[in-house]
C-alpha positions, 0 to 999 in steps of 0.5 A: 478480513479480505485484502485485495492486491493489484500489482505484484512485487516484492513489497506487495508479496511481503504484505501477502505473506504476512496477511496469509500468516495472520489468517486474512484472505488475499485476492491477488491481481497482477498488472500483467497476465494473471496466469503466470502467477497461478502456481505461486497463488496455489503454493500460498494456500487456500487463503490466496486466490488469483482474481481479476482487478475488479474482484480484488478491488471488492476487498476491505483493504486494497494494496496497489503497486502499479506503474505510475504511467498505468494508474489511470488504466488500472483504476478505471471502471472499478466497483464501488470504492466508497470508503475503501482504504487503499494502501499505495506503495511508491511505484516504479517510474518508467517515464521521465514525464512524471518528474517534470515540475508540477507533475502530480504524484501517483497518490494524487492521481489515485485520490483524484480517480477514486475520490470516495476512497481513503489513500494511505501512502506507505514508504519503506525506505527511511533514513536511519536517523529518523528510525532512531527518533521513534521509541521502539526496537529497530528490527526491520518491521517498521512501516511508515505511512501517511494519509489524510483520513484519521479513521483510515490511518487508525484502521491501517495501523491495526491492520499493520499490527495484525501483520506483525508490522510496526506502523509509524504515522509520519504525522505523529513522527513529525510532531516529535522533538527535533523534527527538523530532520524532515526539513533537509 
C-alpha cells in the first residue's frame, strides 16, 4: 500500500518507520524544504521517497501533520481527493487565534477543504484511566482515533494493525460501561 505523509514530526516518523517495516511504500513531503530531509529518506531505504505534497496526496492513505495556521495553504490544489482517507494528528498551535471561542478545529477545516475525503483524527495522549477500560495489554502500541465514516475507520483499523498498533475507536470506547470518564 502507498502511504503519503505531509508534515514530518516524531509522530509521523513513527508511522513512517512502522509502515516501512510492514512493507508499505511511503511518500514523504515536508511542510518545509524537502531537501533537508533527503539524507533521512535515503537512509530509510527504497520504500521511502521524498516527493512533492501533490505526489504524497496521491497515496491511498494520507497522514497529515500541518500547523493549524497553514492547513489551508498546504491542502489547496491537491489532486483528486475523492474517497481518500486522511489521518490527521493533533497539530501544533502557533497562534492564539485558533483558541478563540467558536474557532473551527483543524479537523473541521480539513474536512471543509476536502469534503470528498474521510478525515480520521488520531490522538496519542489518553488518560491512563481510559486505557485501563480497554481489554488489552497496555504496552504503548495503542492509538486512539475517531471519524465519521465507518468504512474509513474500519480500513484504518486494519492499517494500524499492519503497523503493529492497536487501533481503538473512541466511538467503541465510549460505549463501554463507565463511559462517564469522558464527561469530565
